[in-house]
VMD Tcl script that draws the C-alpha trace (Angstrom):
set ca {
  {94.79 101.59 128.60}
  {98.44 100.37 128.42}
  {100.95 103.01 127.13}
  {104.19 101.82 125.60}
  {107.31 103.98 125.70}
  {110.82 102.80 124.72}
  {113.04 102.53 127.83}
  {116.36 103.65 126.36}
  {119.65 102.03 125.14}
  {121.02 101.55 128.65}
  {118.59 98.59 129.16}
  {118.92 97.05 125.74}
  {118.64 93.29 125.75}
  {121.46 91.20 124.27}
  {120.01 90.25 120.87}
  {118.59 93.71 120.03}
  {121.85 95.36 120.99}
  {123.88 93.01 118.93}
  {121.60 93.28 115.95}
  {121.92 97.07 116.14}
  {125.70 96.78 116.23}
  {125.90 94.22 113.38}
  {123.62 96.26 111.10}
  {125.69 99.37 111.80}
  {128.92 97.61 110.93}
  {127.43 96.22 107.75}
  {126.34 99.71 106.73}
  {129.79 101.18 107.45}
  {131.41 98.33 105.60}
  {129.13 98.96 102.51}
  {130.17 102.60 102.44}
  {133.85 101.91 103.08}
  {134.29 99.11 100.62}
  {132.49 101.02 97.93}
  {134.52 104.27 98.40}
  {137.90 102.74 99.08}
  {137.99 99.40 97.25}
  {135.13 100.02 94.74}
  {133.50 96.75 95.87}
  {129.71 96.63 95.75}
  {128.78 94.70 98.88}
  {125.05 94.89 97.93}
  {125.92 92.83 94.79}
  {127.61 90.24 97.02}
  {125.31 90.20 100.13}
  {121.98 91.43 98.85}
  {119.30 88.80 98.01}
  {119.19 88.04 94.26}
  {116.67 86.16 92.28}
  {117.18 82.37 92.51}
  {118.22 81.92 88.88}
  {120.45 84.97 88.72}
  {124.16 84.34 88.38}
  {124.89 86.56 91.46}
  {122.54 84.54 93.71}
  {124.10 82.70 96.67}
  {122.27 80.77 99.34}
  {123.92 82.76 102.21}
  {122.18 85.93 100.81}
  {118.88 84.79 102.62}
  {120.77 85.80 105.82}
  {123.12 88.53 104.80}
  {120.48 90.55 102.99}
  {118.90 91.38 106.24}
  {121.97 93.35 107.39}
  {122.34 95.39 104.27}
  {120.52 98.70 103.67}
  {120.03 101.03 100.82}
  {120.76 104.32 102.64}
  {120.97 106.09 105.89}
  {117.16 106.76 106.13}
  {116.53 103.05 105.39}
  {118.71 101.78 108.21}
  {117.72 104.58 110.58}
  {114.00 103.68 110.31}
  {114.64 99.92 110.63}
  {116.98 100.20 113.61}
  {114.67 102.62 115.42}
  {111.76 100.25 115.03}
  {113.93 97.28 116.06}
  {114.91 99.10 119.26}
  {111.47 100.51 119.96}
  {109.47 97.22 119.58}
  {112.14 94.49 119.71}
  {113.34 95.74 123.14}
  {110.03 94.85 124.79}
  {109.62 91.56 122.89}
  {113.05 90.20 123.83}
  {112.52 91.16 127.38}
  {109.25 89.15 127.39}
  {110.34 86.25 125.23}
  {114.03 85.93 126.11}
  {116.99 86.19 123.74}
  {116.67 82.69 122.13}
  {113.02 82.94 121.20}
  {113.38 86.49 119.97}
  {116.42 85.59 117.79}
  {114.60 82.63 116.23}
  {111.60 84.86 115.51}
  {113.77 87.58 113.99}
  {115.60 85.18 111.69}
  {112.49 83.26 110.59}
  {110.61 86.45 109.66}
  {113.62 87.82 107.86}
  {114.17 84.67 105.80}
  {110.43 84.35 105.28}
  {110.25 87.83 104.02}
  {113.01 87.05 101.47}
  {111.14 83.96 100.27}
  {107.87 85.82 99.79}
  {109.61 88.60 97.93}
  {111.21 86.11 95.51}
  {107.86 84.43 94.86}
  {106.19 87.72 94.17}
  {108.92 89.08 91.96}
  {108.90 85.90 89.92}
  {105.50 86.94 88.52}
  {107.24 90.00 87.03}
  {110.45 88.39 86.02}
  {109.33 85.09 84.38}
  {107.23 86.55 81.54}
  {110.18 88.61 80.41}
  {112.60 85.67 80.77}
  {110.25 83.36 78.89}
  {110.10 85.69 75.97}
  {113.88 86.04 75.88}
  {114.28 82.26 76.02}
  {111.69 81.96 73.26}
  {113.74 84.19 71.02}
  {117.02 82.53 71.86}
  {115.48 79.08 71.04}
  {113.47 80.04 67.93}
  {115.32 83.11 66.65}
  {111.90 84.48 65.78}
  {112.02 88.29 65.56}
  {108.38 88.55 66.43}
  {109.31 87.51 70.01}
  {111.26 90.82 70.26}
  {108.53 93.12 69.28}
  {108.52 94.97 72.68}
  {112.25 94.92 73.33}
  {112.85 98.54 72.46}
  {114.44 101.42 74.43}
  {111.01 102.13 75.98}
  {110.78 98.65 77.52}
  {114.38 97.74 78.34}
  {115.44 99.64 81.34}
  {118.96 100.69 80.37}
  {120.68 104.00 80.17}
  {124.22 105.37 79.73}
  {124.93 104.55 83.36}
  {124.24 100.82 82.94}
  {127.82 99.91 81.92}
  {128.90 98.05 78.90}
  {125.42 96.60 78.38}
  {124.35 99.99 77.23}
  {126.72 99.91 74.28}
  {125.60 96.42 73.48}
  {121.96 97.57 73.44}
  {122.76 100.33 70.99}
  {124.26 97.70 68.72}
  {121.22 95.50 69.33}
  {118.87 98.20 68.17}
  {120.95 98.65 64.99}
  {120.75 94.85 64.48}
  {116.98 94.89 64.70}
  {116.85 97.62 62.08}
  {119.07 95.50 59.77}
  {116.96 92.36 60.38}
  {113.69 94.29 59.69}
  {115.02 94.91 56.22}
  {116.89 91.67 55.79}
  {115.86 88.79 58.22}
  {118.57 86.55 56.75}
  {121.51 88.76 57.80}
  {123.53 86.32 59.89}
  {125.83 88.88 61.51}
  {122.92 90.95 62.67}
  {121.13 87.93 64.08}
  {124.30 86.90 65.92}
  {124.56 90.37 67.49}
  {120.89 90.22 68.50}
  {121.24 86.83 70.04}
  {124.44 87.78 71.84}
  {122.78 90.87 73.43}
  {119.65 89.05 74.46}
  {121.70 86.39 76.29}
  {123.76 89.05 78.04}
  {120.68 91.07 78.82}
  {118.98 88.06 80.39}
  {121.76 87.72 82.87}
  {121.85 91.50 83.44}
  {118.13 91.69 84.01}
  {118.07 88.77 86.47}
  {120.77 90.31 88.54}
  {119.04 93.68 88.81}
  {116.35 92.37 91.18}
  {118.01 92.64 94.60}
  {116.40 93.15 97.97}
  {118.17 94.44 101.09}
  {117.23 95.50 104.56}
  {115.94 94.28 107.92}
  {112.43 95.63 106.99}
  {110.80 92.07 106.70}
  {112.09 91.13 110.17}
  {111.06 94.49 111.55}
  {107.52 94.20 110.17}
  {107.42 90.73 111.77}
  {108.45 92.30 115.04}
  {105.75 95.02 114.60}
  {103.12 92.20 114.11}
  {104.28 90.43 117.21}
  {104.13 93.56 119.35}
  {100.59 94.22 118.09}
  {99.60 90.60 119.01}
  {101.31 90.79 122.42}
  {100.27 94.24 123.41}
  {97.14 94.99 121.25}
  {95.96 97.82 123.42}
  {99.39 99.50 123.90}
  {99.40 103.08 122.61}
  {101.94 104.07 119.89}
  {102.41 107.72 119.23}
  {102.43 107.99 115.34}
  {104.84 110.83 114.34}
  {105.35 111.21 118.10}
  {101.99 113.06 118.33}
  {99.06 110.85 117.11}
  {98.04 108.14 119.63}
  {96.87 104.88 118.10}
  {96.52 101.42 119.62}
  {99.09 98.84 118.47}
  {96.52 96.47 116.98}
  {95.08 99.16 114.77}
  {98.43 100.41 113.78}
  {99.47 96.95 112.63}
  {96.19 96.38 110.71}
  {96.50 99.77 108.95}
  {100.12 99.34 108.15}
  {99.58 95.79 106.80}
  {96.70 96.92 104.60}
  {98.82 99.78 103.27}
  {101.71 97.45 102.40}
  {99.25 95.14 100.59}
  {97.79 98.05 98.66}
  {101.19 99.38 97.62}
  {102.43 95.95 96.70}
  {99.46 95.22 94.46}
  {99.67 98.62 92.93}
  {103.31 98.09 92.11}
  {103.94 101.77 91.26}
  {106.54 102.41 88.54}
  {109.84 103.58 89.99}
  {109.15 102.26 93.50}
  {112.17 100.44 95.00}
  {110.32 99.36 98.16}
  {109.79 95.61 98.53}
  {106.26 95.78 100.04}
  {105.69 92.03 99.71}
  {108.84 91.39 101.66}
  {107.27 93.39 104.45}
  {104.15 91.42 104.20}
  {106.20 88.20 104.10}
  {107.77 89.14 107.41}
  {104.34 89.65 108.93}
  {103.00 86.47 107.44}
  {105.82 84.28 108.72}
  {105.69 86.08 112.08}
  {101.98 85.25 112.39}
  {102.50 81.61 111.42}
  {105.28 81.16 113.89}
  {103.35 82.77 116.78}
  {100.36 80.59 115.95}
  {102.66 77.53 115.93}
  {104.09 78.53 119.34}
  {100.61 79.23 120.60}
  {99.37 75.81 119.46}
  {102.20 74.16 121.32}
  {101.41 76.12 124.41}
  {104.76 78.01 124.21}
  {103.41 81.45 123.36}
  {103.49 83.99 126.25}
}
mol new
graphics top color blue
foreach p $ca { graphics top sphere $p radius 0.5 }
foreach p [lrange $ca 0 end-1] q [lrange $ca 1 end] { graphics top cylinder $p $q radius 0.2 }
display resetview
């Protein structure tokens, strides 16, 4: 039985080493720009929904180097070092970099496709109201369904005025000023809502690396929690099934993009199968 153990930073291959450095620099920049200049780099570099006003095409690349916290980047960078080290040594830097970028971008694409199923029904109802001005379309837009609070910025004050407008319109649907306030809020909330869906992190690419390691070294032993031995192929299967379950469950309050993780694994599998078909997979 093959046993896998990380070999240490002193033998880090070029791409893994530079990815670790770049991710670290981005993380430090995120903290520094936020504390010193009050600039939210996540808003600029995180991957937004395609129709959001904050979306930029370059975010498909930059989002992979942004992280939501120290634990987030620590886990991803440890996994990148642990599994990516071996893969780059086997594949070489060019193939490994291509694989990393393809799985990262693919993870972002899958995330956007999945999140559209949550976003589009809400946006369609908002658009329906803006077009028809039919109050019935706003039946569920109350404080229980619109995720705003006193920390949401100026949109929170607008929402309070919106609720007052709804009360006025329920008594007098012809009140033009109240209708104008309701329309103005819903237009602003539409933009706000679209910009709230942001994904960051190297997790998609890391899960792609995990899949590749499981396919390359299926019988290698990984020590889960540094104590429980498990073969790489079973580890990948269990982890993938867990991510699928969590993604489908879509637990309230969860900020983990499970389908981005699965997207990285999916694109990794497709790329490896493509290389294998061409006789390039080693």
